[in-house]
SEVEX-978203 format. One record per residue: residue in one letter; x, y, z of N, C-alpha, C, O in turn. Coordinates in steps of 0.001 Angstrom, whole numbers, plus 500000, padded with zeros to 6 digits. Layout:
! residues N
aXYZXYZXYZXYZ
...
//
This chain:
! residues 431
m314066242886857620313383241633857354312999241223856099311889241726855931
k313296240603855149312598240049854768311043239144854880311022238271855748
t310260239260854359308612238939854676308242238206854156308033238852853129
v307751236744853807306886235861853488305570235519854043305475234990855150
l304510235813853287303070235380854188302687234106853453302321234233852285
i302722233015853941302484231733853579300977231600853774300523232038854831
i300094231015852835298447230813852963298342229486852614298663229356851433
s298021228412853147298239226877853463297211226492853897297129227140854940
y295920225582853811294850224934854046295488223426855046294908222697855851
y296673223433854611297269221774855252298474222781856393299205223646855911
w298468222539857482299251223173858796299053222027859826298009221377859895
p300173221824860648299917221073862060298859221808862618298631223008862466
p298285221048863224298111219272862967297849218542862269297780217323862427
a297604219316861134297175218189859922298382216969859643299590217053859864
g297947216327859328298703215073858766298496215067857559297738215837856970
g299309213981856957299182213310855278300034214274854503300730215207854902
p299783213773853189301068214361852599301110215956852182302054216499851607
g299910216575852589299554217669852148300333218783852770300348219885852221
v300906218587853758301201219773855148302502219384854750303156220081855526
q303522218618853934304906218616853927305663219365853644306793219626854057
r304789219910852599305337220712851663305715221963852339306932222128852256
p305010223067853089304429224438853295305130224013854545306168224639854758
l304810223096855425306074222968856580307376223037856388308075223919856888
k307781222165855690309293222117855195309454223464854465310671223644854512
f308982224371853902309377225941853277309339226278854255310300226979854572
a308766226146854838308620227548856361309372227304857152309677228228857906
r310022225961857355311011225588858395312571226456857736313114227408858297
y313003225844856517313878226745856169314113227525855523315246227806855132
l312675228310855125313124229767854883313342230467856228314230231314856323
h312659230184857147313349230880858590314523230689858878315179231537859481
e315033229472858479316316229493858797317174230230857665318349230501857912
l316828230431856906317635231490855618317505232796855418317671233605854505
g317078232772856796316862234535857392315648235717856981315738236943857039
w314219234656856446312619235434856118312478234906857685312775234042858510
r311624236413857347310140236278858289309047235905857975308253236481857231
v308872234481858754307865234129857678306471233796858703306434233137859742
v305229234608857892304226234610858354303104233428858295303987232591858111
v302175232812858293301115231881858128300049231876857926299530231875859042
l299240231871857145298100231845857512297018230819857492296425230703856420
t296688230127858387295881228613858075294812228799858921294612229613859822
v293928227572858303292776227093859014292667226253860357293292225221860605
r291823226846861110291634226203862401290816225274862306289710225432861790
d291342223869862917290594222354862656289577222366861430288362222562861464
g290650222024860003290227221882859114289612220473858479289661219723859454
i289162219845857578288965218768857420290165217984856957290093217756855750
w291152217542857483292506216910856700292123215316856689291219214780857330
p292888214812855949292853213224855784293242212480857089292699211427857423
a294425213223857960294638212674858803295165213743859950295520214773859377
r295327213833861341295792214535862293297421213780862946297541212694863512
d298628214904862583299160214678863440300307215358864292301349215879863893
e299638215148866062300256216212866697301610216316866534302066217441866736
s302348215487866237303871215710866321304567216316865350305788216269865196
l303657216974864595304401217945863402304453219033863979305216219915863586
a303813219156864816303469221192865539304998221125866410305161222191867004
a305858220396866575307290220851867003308263220951866244309432220904866626
e307831221126864883308778221086863497308988222637863317309981223275862966
v307264223164863802307641224609863525308239225726864601307811226018865717
p309567226331863752310285227159864487309130228006865444307966228378865300
a310227228079866554309853229491867627309359230615866836308360231249867176
g309804230785866147310234232107865288309048232155864074308815233360863978
v308492231701863448307759230928862345305902231890863225305434231344864225
k305379232832862810304206232981863353302783232832862643302436233446861635
v302098231994863288301173231035862637299992232029863075300074232686864113
f298925232091862240297970232687862212296353231829861958296468231041861019
y295378231821862379294434230734862395292952231556861957292640232613862506
s292181230968860990291065231636860787290139230812860865290644229726861152
v288314230675860701287843229217860904287203229676859597286768230740859156
a287343228287859121286546228328857779285073226963858147284988225885858735
p284444227599857612282978227086857461283328226308855973283755226736854901
e282888224815856502282830223541855530282097223339855016281343222719855767
p281616223432853978279948222751853798280244221164853655279204220507853604
e281516220361853573281954219390853749281303218439854741280980217257854623
q281192219407855880280627218780857115279450218347856981279253217235857471
a278061219160856171276893218998855978276782217590855316276412216488855721
l277362218184853862277597216852853055278031215097854019277847214012853467
r278413215186854994279323213820855155277474213959856381276951212850856486
r276773214982857049275858214269857767274666213853856748273891212920856957
l274649214611855728273789213283854414274499212615854273273955211870853459
r275404212242854443275957210892853521275862209375854440275679208186854181
g276128210295855756276113209545857025277338208889857359277480207817857947
t278512209944856752279634209512857662280085210123858612279963211348858615
t280631209566859522281272210082861062282608210272861273283128210543862355
s283384210061859779284899209643860386285508211177860333285345211774859269
q286024211688861135286439213490861297287846213681860050288063214816859623
g288587212672859628289384212346858414288494212207857253287483211508857183
a289208213275855983288702213318854635289237211993854519290307211493854865
p287657211314853627287997209577853040289285209730852182289420210835851657
v290062208989851998291118208619851149290131208247849916289103207577849830
g291053209119848849290173209316847575288660209338847313287998208607846576
q288157210677848345286940210411848303285954210762846837284870210283846503
l286786211745846183286214211901844885286672210849843545285982210641842547
a287664210424843761288270209697842505287502208628842155287971207929841258
r286164208219842739285245207160842272283694207747842923283446207797844128
a282834208128841918281438207990842244281005207081843140281317205920842878
p280434207251844035279219206670844697277923206056843825277213206624842995
q277887204725844312276888203848843621275569204265844333274883204517843343
n274738204511845447274159204703845397273553206286845356274253207295845271
l272425206255845419271524207283844688271988208687845121272347209678844485
s271804208322846869271868209674847890273546209947847863274029211074847965
g274163208986847741275703209282847587275689210384846479275985211572846606
k275176209551845094275604210222843773275265211787843326275731212547842478
i273938211907844595273586213430844336274284214266844840274369215405844379
i275117213737846213275726214279847203277208214659846250277662215791846086
h277590213798845884278879213327845319278948215042843780279827215854843490
w277534214799843270277556215957842196277490217084842417277873217933841613
i276825217434843930276614218777844757277828219108845069277932220306844806
r278958218645845552280555218646845918280982219087844520281204220274844280
l281072218336843797282187218732842342281120219735841233281666219949840151
n279869220279841368279291221244840624278998222385841072279022223378840345
l278663222430842386278324223967843274279308224122843814279634225304843924
f280244223102844401281585224095844835282250224569844112282866223646843579
i282637225716843603283607226018842822284732227005843441284287227962844074
p285774226915843360286810225685842851286731224418843583286977223301843127
d286161224875845399286876223603845841285706223803847200285306224886847628
a285266222260847767284801222392849132285068223254849986284229223309850885
k286209224209850099286429224922851125286831226485851144287506227197851888
l285754226753849432285155227922849109285091228782850123285904229706850097
l284387228727850953283918229735852327284840230065852698284927231162853249
w285830229298852554287514230004853656287817231313853316288165232202854094
r287621231411851743287593232557851299287117233764851896288022234512852267
f286368234022852022285514234876852416285507235211854763285302236207855457
a285827233829855060286275233773856450287236234259856676287270235173857499
a288281233860856079289581234819856152290347236170855743291519236510855901
r289084236907855071289084238064854170289919238811855546291149238812855599
r289152239362856505289771240554857483291277239950858478292147240585859075
q291068238589858309292196238159859027293467238886858532294245239710859013
a293263237826856658294573238225856223294620239634855496295586239903854781
q294084240099855588294132241643855309294733242376856620295552243284856480
r294367242018857707295296242272858864296476242137859001297185243084859340
l296946240930858768298352240456858242298868241027857340299982241307857781
m298788241439856225299054242411855226299343243814855347299994244436854507
r298819244350856474299116245760857108300035245594857978300998246338858160
l299746244510858606300367244617860358302098244040859929303084244484860518
y302174243056858877303551242474858422304269243215857204305490243240857050
q303292243843856324303634244204855101304512243029854409305604243417853995
p304278241944854255305242240938853310305668241864851867305019242680851213
d307111241304851714307733241462850272307187240328849740307189240569848533
i306547238837849956305792237900849485305065237313849369305158236737850454
l304161236813848848302847236481849251303113234691848656303723234557847595
f302609233387849425303365232376849015301812231576848858301360231266849960
s301234231326848091299523230497848365300044229026847703300852228863846788
t299383228126848398300306226907847626299001225858848151298470225805849260
s298712225052846892297293224096846766297530223220846459298671223265846000
p296778221481846354295213222027846933295192222914848356296138223212849084
p294006223174848462293163223407847576293241224520846725293852225480847194
p292832224625845727292795226121844797292101227532845538292262228719845252
t291171226807846726290849228204847030291955229003848047291749230167848391
t292874228416848385294340229200848980294627230299847727294856231493847922
h294588229877846864295179230735845721293844232344845627294043233510845287
m292628231664846082291805232752845667292114233695847012292087234901846768
i292393233339848342292314234280849343293987235064848740294072236285848873
a294802234556848322295896235419847863295893236411846388296761237238846107
y294923236144845726294086236556844598293644237890844962293886238929844348
d292872237727846181291823239042846475293079240227847073293131241421846781
l294065239422848023294967240306848763295777240895847669296095242022848048
k296353240618846263296922241003845452296033241983844914296786242948844781
q294682242412844444294193243044844269294231244408845100294080245507844566
r294475244194846633294883245256847149295868245586847897295862246332848876
f296706245030847432298451245167848333299633245141847400299744244213846599
p300497246081847459301331245970846745302308245118846847303331245549847378
v302296243824846430303222242787847164303614241968845762303311242328844625
r304230240991846070304830240017844897304202238648845213304591238240846307
w303075237546844388302615237027844838303238235460843736303173235356842511
v303855234354844849303770233514843726302620231877844479302397231459845616
a302200231448843085301168230503843581301883229238843287302633229118842318
d301629228279844161302106226962844449301445226117844236300344226233844776
f301656224788843365301041223791842590301347222360842736301930221535842032
r300625222330844151301256220357844068300386219522843381300846218428843053
d299066219816843041298603219005842200297961220027840928297895221218841235
p297565219713839759297069220453838845295698220839839383295350220500840514
w294899221572838543293457222397839687292801222142838486293120221032838060
s291943222781837708291054222112836546291178220747835576290488220223834701
n292436220480836228292751219044835160293230217969836343293945217006836064
i292809218210837543292935217227838329292196215884838095290996215855837825
h293117214555838232292280213595837641290803213347838265289847213482837501
y290637213094839230289269213147839889288070214205839233286879214001839465
y288498215256838462286857216147837755287329215147836592286410214328836611
t288211214733835600287511213876834518286551212799834487286593211673834982
g285407213575833584284436213232833712283125212603834364282416211627834119
q283143213916835578282313213750836496281731215344836742280723215447837441
r282100216089836406281948217616836287281417217784835234281890217474834140
g280052218451835509279439219608834069280115220355833408281118220953833798
e279429220404831907280191221285831303280005223054831985280764223899831511
t279283223362832755279406224876833792279999224804834436280842225698834507
a280040223735835380281168224295836456282658223785835792283663223893836494
r282752223267834516284186223001834061284726224317833592285803224773833979
r283692225075832492284013226381832701284504227203833438285645227664833448
l283398227461834259283671228317835641285152227862836371286090228585836707
d285050226902836445286617226474837380287946226727836491289110226724836891
q287520226922835327288633227111834132289030228447834058290127228949833816
r287680229044834370288109230435834188288499231169835566288943232310835692
l288292230468836304288918230775837850290365230870837986291036231793838447
e290931229107837228291857228928837380293095229993836411294189230403836797
r292426230201835105292983231245834153293111232727835119294139233403835164
r292396232908835535292471234414836145293804234153837155294761234927837153
i293740233073837933294967233009839081295851233020838375296699233754838884
l296277232536837232297629232061836381298030233183836062299151233481836474
n297267234212835217297127235390835068297737236213836050298826236636835661
k297483236508836946297319237415838212298777237564839083299248238546839656
a299485235658838888300004235831839939301690236225839220301991235785838110
d302605237044839991303758237354839324304432235518838928305067235267837903
h304167234714839757305108233660839219304033232422839713303030232532840418
i304677231089839015303895229878839351305134228750839681306171228660839023
v304862228116840571305565227105841128304727225707841003303523225498841150
t305726224891840702304751222941840286305517222754840847306413223531841177
v305315221165841234306157220217841323306836219248840145307966218794840325
s306300219041839280306997218406837875306875218893836543306088219827836389
k307457218480835590307738219254834231306135219014833694305512219841833028
a305615217691834139304048217633833247303267218282833918302276218835833441
f303589218312835097302014218939835845302463220630835102301447221250834790
g303710221345834824303831222378834556303159222943833138302754224043832763
e303277221247832386303191221781831235301601221705830886300957222095829913
l301250221054832060299281220590832301299107222386832642298443223255832077
l299638222406833316298722223441834412299414225381833966298739226401834111
a300503225336833572300748226504833202301601227040831179302045228090830716
a301436225788830687301662226178829654302002227112828669302996227153827944
s300588228199828779300951229524828486301756230523829442301470231697829677
y302710229864829879303071230733831062304948230358831048305550230429832120
p305426230119830232306499229344830648307263230099831164307972229606832041
e307419231404830887308170232894831385308449232797833060309434232835833798
k307004232653833204307353232477834920306585231352835733305875231581836713
t306845230029835150307097229148835694308185228404836128309204228322835443
d308018227653837599309184227075837777309046226274838325308097226391839100
i309850224828838387309741223300839056310455223576840053311579224079840050
i309539223111841317310340222976842594309702221403843341309026221439844369
p309963220422842811310061219015843098309238219248844807309168220328845394
n308778218122845237308659218033846554310023216996846896310563216611845859
g310613216525848072311219216408848386311713215623849851311025214635850107
y312522215849850584313114214925851740313545215655853054314383216551852950
d313117215389854086314159216246855087315063214874856008314623214040856799
p316183215061855590317110214282855925317546213662857863318032212718858486
e316865215158858060316522214414859836315454213709860387315319213318861546
d314333213526858949313284212350858989313803210958859034313087210082859518
f315340210592858433315709209436857984317051209241858823318066209171858131
t317177209166859862318768208499860492318701207535861487319547207242862332
s317234206926861225317526204932862261318505204462860884319618204323861391
g318650204109859194318990203356858922318425201936859094317604201637859961
y318904201155858255318131199930858027319210198458858509320142197869857962
k318599198337859583318888196657859921318187195415859704317037195205860089
r318961194544859035317968193445858526317622192188859741318309191554860541
g316164192237859377315519191863860742315110190126860141315382189923858957
p314563189090860843313988187602860668313172187576859233313325186597858503
r312394188547858873311600188369857899311677189411857065312151190543857162
f310945188623855961311236189959854332310044190179854396309144189353854247
t309930191480854656309410193052855110309073193673853677309757194480853048
l307848193098853312307505194346851824306284195742852586305417195391853386
l306415197043852223305730197709853434304861199068851892305356199565850881
y304126199117852223303070200384851623303090201849852340302511201841853426
a303541202874852021302696204051852931302285205063852226302725205838851377
g300974204777853012300351206091852405298791205291851984298529204091851898
g297921206523851772296870206226851003296657204935850438297725204323850423
l295479204106849849294879203443849212293689203445848799292739203097849501
n293614203770847814292177204221847426291861203609845899292771202956845387
p290664203780845172290504202583843882291258203268842992291787202523842168
n291584204825842814292655204953841417294103204228842256295063204194841487
r294277203908843045295882203073843463295432201470843261296211200595843640
w294699201268842912294215199607843409294954198967842201294842199373841044
y295578198115842524296423197315841043296014195630841555296982194962841917
p294924195094841584294133193670841981295414192647841405295711191676842101
a295957192832840461296886191437840146298075191930840681299020191196840396
f298382192915841360300060192767842025299628192185843434300583191858844139
w298302191984844003297839191105845730297968190265845268298737189450845779
t297048189828843554297141188344843446298269187658843117298365186440843267
m299417188586842531300399187670842438300615187692843942300130186735844546
l301211188546844605301537188341846258301467186930846388302299186026846460
r299689187043846401299025185604847082299671184340846394300107183478847157
q299777184141845059300163182957844584301965182833844919302522181749844744
l302563183763845290303765183266845312303792182768847080304296181689847393
l303395183382847764302936182444848980302728181430848935303406180608849553
e301331180991847905301237179855847663301640178718847348301285177618847772
e302722179117846260304223178453845854304950178558846792305892177978846253
g305289178782847655306279179165848565307841179569848504308839179661849218
a307299179786846905308603181201846611308861182115847421310017182432847701
l307443182874848096308178183790849292307090182745850562305887182493850499
p308218182305851718307533181633852435306684182504853735306982183417854505
a305612181750853510304707182609854449305457182829856235305424183929856786
a305971181797856793306574182372857953307873183140857903308518183255858945
s308423183812856489309334184531856906308652186055855677309326186944855157
t307521185872855603307183186842854837306096188291855617304984187887855957
r306311189564855841305065190064856134305148191395855165306168191982854804
i304014191646854906303635192663854150302644193489855189301739193045855896
h303165194946855025302656195866856119301981197151854860302498197566853822
i300709197479855485300639198876854880300074199654855866299310199192856713
i300456200982855795300308201776857053299766202902856268300174203281855170
g298560203510857134297541204798856682296432204341856091296338203138855846
q295509205146855799293995205019855387293976204171853951294572204410852901
i293178203224854258292946202038853790291212202011853167290399201607853998
h290708202370851934289354202493851508288741201384851866289234200321851489
e287741201376852533286982200250852756286913199155852134287430198279852828
t286476198702851024285870198227850195287329197002849921287191195779849913
l288537197683849736289893197594849545290459196910850649291213195971850395
s290218197232851909290544196673853123289745195167853274290346194220853781
r288778195073852940288122193813852871288653192884852121288999191763852495
q288733193387850925289415192459850058290990191688850056291402190567849756
l291618193003850584292973192189850948293053191176851894293772190177851883
q291991191651852961291759190661854072291361188850853555291825187793853982
e290604189051852775289820187969852154290849187386851283290770186158851279
l291634187778850666292691187550849630293616186948850291294160185981849758
f294027187378851630295638186899852461294427186159853709295286185748854489
a293350185826854241292853185323854774293601183838855211293780183445856364
p294120182886853494294815181672854407296234181909855051296912181018855563
f296626183393854943298441183566855364297959184920855873298212186030855406
p296865184448857419296701185819858514297809186165859092297796187292859587
e298731185581859186300131186574859775301195187204858928302211187816859257
t300628186850857571301322187712856694301027189473856434301857190382856390
l299748189519856311299289191079856239299052191505857758298615191009858796
n299559192639857326299268193678858656298394195051858047299023195592857137
l297375195567858292297192196622857833297269197610859447296754197215860493
e297696198346859360297989199379859937297372201070859937297723201677858925
n296593201818860831296436202918860891297454203862860651298588203585861043
y297202205141859959298130206232860254298402206307861679297752206249862723
m300061206513861191300957206913862233301668208263862635301381209019861707
p302262208794863322302941210389862925304610209807862175305455208944862411
h304373210903861186305623210681860229307129210299860352307940209888859521
r307200210530861448308773210201862051308736208617862079309669207935861653
a307458208042862672307575206952863008307519206258861399308228205304861076
v306682206835860615306371206160859292307835206053858162308168205305857243
t308416207244858843309980207294858155310531206257858231310776205521857275
a310959205938860032311464204509860661311182203420859620311940202963858765
r310258203200859822309118201606859379309975201857857920310362200787857451
m310327202984857156310421202873855907311844202294855748311999201471854846
q312764202585856419313845202658856652314294201251856524315116200766855746
q313335200511857774313549198934858178312707197896857240312497196744857621
a312194198440855859311590197724855120312571196941853845313625197427853434
d312066195849853421313383195024852426312914195260851316313683195116850366
v311270195776850998310933196477849863309551197419850556308683197187851397
l309964198719849569308897199452849544308416198982848011308925198653846940
l306508199251848887306014199392847441304998200984846898304392201800847593
l305147200914845716304314202164845369303576201554844178303796200662843359
f302261202736844538301021202133843371300628203643843083300054204391843874
l301130204003841548300700205145840983299083205632840305298278204787839914
e298885206725840273297195206933840091297170206507838689297917206929837806
k296085205486838545295783204999837280295019205736836228294187205242835467
v295394206944836282294628208222835185296067208628833945297268208851834098
a295257208572832894296944208944831909297016210084831861297478210282830737
h296851211158832394297192212679832322297930212662833244298437213782833294
y298309212045834032298676211895835570300114211255835742300548210840836817
r300707211235834692301786210688834583302782211802835011303948211426834899
g302631213119835487303497214028835891303377213836837514304119214494838242
h302386212882838085302341212790839449303781212340839816304142211311839244
i304281212663840290305438212157841581305091212525842957305288213638843445
p304394211205843741303992211243844764304914211682845975306008211117845951
g304723212564847030305835212995847830306346211729848236307539211907848479
k305928210118848500306185209266849361307454209140848029308352208390848412
v307626209512847068308700208741846021309846209044846758310712208209847018
f309893210785847269310843210668847759311770210686849104312946210932849374
e310713210333849721310890209770850901311316208217850962311769207707851987
y311071207343849441311475206306849427313121206397849163314031205805849744
m313161207382848044314316207496848074315652207877849302316752207349849470
a314808209273850168315714209156851237315499207923851782316388207964852632
a314953206793851938314943205410853063316270204752852647316984204103853412
r316620205090850811317410203914850756317250202462850573318053201576850867
r316229202376850107315738200766850328315009200693848948314420201564848309
p315217199509848722314495198899847275312761199280846824311936199159847730
v312422199588845872311443199949845727310678199007844497311335198948843458
v309577198384844498308893197771843449307683198933843302306951199061844283
g307450199731842205306325200339841686305361200113840676305866199733839619
c304136200228840670302979199649840058303048200930839100303736201922839339
g302515200816838370302031201977836796302716202230835904303817201688836001
a302537203021834758302964203256833773304593203623833522304946204734833916
a305588202771832902306985203206832739307625204346832667308740204712833040
d306303205107831857306942206134831590306367207306832091305997208270831421
a306288207120833798306299208026834858307346208846834622308400208594834039
e306870210118835254308257211146836098309048210293836963310234210004837126
a307646209940837569308600209280838822309617208171838807310509207957839628
n309209207293837358310191205927837326311238206112837217312113205405837716
a311554207809836062312671208187835648313308208649837407314504208364837456
l313011209006838202313468209137839276314130208639840219315048209068840918
l313244207120840146313918205992841144314761205296840408315766204920841012
e314657204945839078315847204436838352317288205091838471318272204472838877
k317294206730837972318574207396838143318909207207840090320127207356840195
a318565207065840903318741207377842579319027205455842522319636204956843468
g318651204762841641319012203322842047318520202605842950319108201637843432
v317223203048843331316837202178844363315371201064843606315007200034844174
g314776201537842370313808200759842176313228201164840849313653202151840248
r312060200251840300311388200981838922310279200830839289310008200318840376
i309130201386838173307574201009838077307597200464836913308329200831835994
n306631199359836861306380198795835951304863198425835780304098198499836742
p304298197887834108303417198158834620302543196218834485301418195756834293
t303409195896834638303244194195834044303189193262835485304037193596836313
v302573192492835752302766191493836726303821190761836530304394190498837588
d304425190221835373305715189320835364306743190108835851307634189681836585
n306634191331835433307913192610835799307603192498836897308527191790837299
w306675192743838137306277192749839733307280191625840182308323191822840805
r306771190367839746306732188840840162308896188485839934309770187813840482
r308788189281839004310774188948838788310855189805840116311082189199841163
d310686191162840138311323192137841099311526191414842829312317191510843767
i310311190709842498309771190597844429311086189394844402312042189360845177
l310842188615843460311514187510843867313132187563843909313745186672844496
l314064189036843030315270188605843012315913189483844512317001189328845067
l314788190407844860314833191112845870315094190258847345315959190246848221
y313693189496847040314106188132848224315282187290848189315768186881849243
d315766187004847095316944186016847126318122187385847442319107186932848025
k318169188061847330319094188934847871319016189401849419319896189937850091
w317947189105849713317721189136851320318059187837852175318686187861853234
k317539186675851543318093185886851958319921185590852059320627184824852716
e320104186373851299322172186047850537322355187611851554323265188206850977
a322122188055852170322129189307852889323139190341852251324073191025852670
v322445190110850912323388191195849901323019192891850070321921193447850092
p324541193512850190324234194963850218323631195493849551323834195243848363
f322544196529849886321614197306849138322492198769848801322612199642849660
t322951198863847723323624200378847426322361201068846268321449200559845617
v322995202764846474322074203697845643322948204311845224324149204065845342
n322272205486844495322970206599843533322837208096844871321850208815845028
e324151208169845631323843209366846224323876210681845734323245211673846099
e324674210536844889324469211993844231323036212350843331322723213412842794
a322258210972843386320637211636842435320056211844843991319106212620843885
i320192211563845035319191211377845538319305212992846633318380213691847047
r320595213128846804320714214832847623320320215930847099320098216935847775
p320160215862845577319447217303845245317798217612845809317145218646845678
y317452216455846402315736216541846721315656216909847937314506216796848360
e316902217578849205316867217519849904315766218728850483316088219764849901
r314864218936851190314109219988851904315057221257851753314765222103850908
r316089221396852483316766222762852640317055223214851365316470224200850916
k318236222359850463318110223002849019317383222997847954317702223472846864
l316068222294848322314787223183847887314280224117847827313851224725846847
t314261224425849232314226225880849686314859226912849151314198227788848594
e316203226989849221317233227878849037316954228158847303317423229229846920
r316280227357846275315618227471845048314654228206845493314959229309845039
l313520228364846184312515229458846044312993230432847074312719231621846907
s313655230069848084314421231246848537314815233024847493314672234236847651
n315342232074846496316307232703845428315321233205844520315596234355844176
l314217232734843983313115232978843428312499233998844163312043234849843399
f312284234276845483311406235037846048312440236543845897311814237575845657
d313978236652846035314724237373845765314682237896844521314753239125844516
t314594237398843506314863237815841805312910238412842070312493239523841741
l312470237829842410311015238808842301310942240425843294310444241467842867
i311437240281844362311637241809844791312334242434843919311790243392843371
r313976242016843470314380242981842979313580243726841934313740244904841618
k312678242855841431312081243355840220310868244354840394310194244774839453
i310672244692841784310067246120842483310688247031841933310464248202842236
//
């Protein structure tokens, strides 16, 4: 039987967007006849915990855990942070107080390639044992964090195995490093990145722009396999409710903060263009503390309209997506991040509900949304206002919403995993 060893920091009970890709790949590779072995971390620092995801791991998938010493724990104690989850966008903006700035500098300049670097050494014995025990045909490491690739690199040095390095995000060019890392740290990180890209037998990433940003020098061994959605997570469908509902699902941090959008919504409520009694705005997920306060202050005159809700299990969120009248999307406000296609884009498409997005109109995500017929991304208040009011009018008149099914179905997780499985087969045949 063909065997793949997957190395992923994010694995149930980890919640948040990072776990979906490795989890769904493992599930469908198993269905496609692969023996799947997973090496992950025990009790990692994740953005959230979602115990419900454990039920999605097939019984035949063998999961092994390694303790990962976390420098982040010590930094949290110095910061005075008590939360168990990783703060949303914790590296996106530098703290303003002196102690916070010092800790932020340490995190970015001494922990290379990332704050999980000690896992590379803690996992070594377990990883080598799994290689000897299962003798995998394929080694598949997925990042972030890049430390997963360092573990795979060490294994590749010792064992005759084909290695596929999967990048859900860029490495040294990721947006929150821009202008915040010192020159020595930046060069060291780039050197590690080049070492991984050179050594890996194949590179996979999630968008064309990320492929160009990350692996432009390796086009012959780079493939794009985007994120996607699982139809089993989208079975409840839409039923029109008594209130016009806008929903944002996901983390809300300073890099996704568009104050003009929220001010525009407040103005629509003040004008009565959106009646407060029949309008609801829901945000589900982790919200940066400052932004939470600003939202509550902004919508204080309409206390029944705004609802801020904590992280909830994945299936519960996708059910809420399907009931929304408008799904809100906020792209990262970083120039070279236009190739970033958030995982929620595919789930919004799968929900088959209208999308209003804020960000650059030339973003790759916008092309996907427009082709699917679910919505679009715009950079201006006038466009956001027009789209919201148009959708409100259609909601009042109960106009059915239709989408381009042919543009959505290629992103089913099983179909994407079939592409990955075919890539694995091709690499095995080259041995």
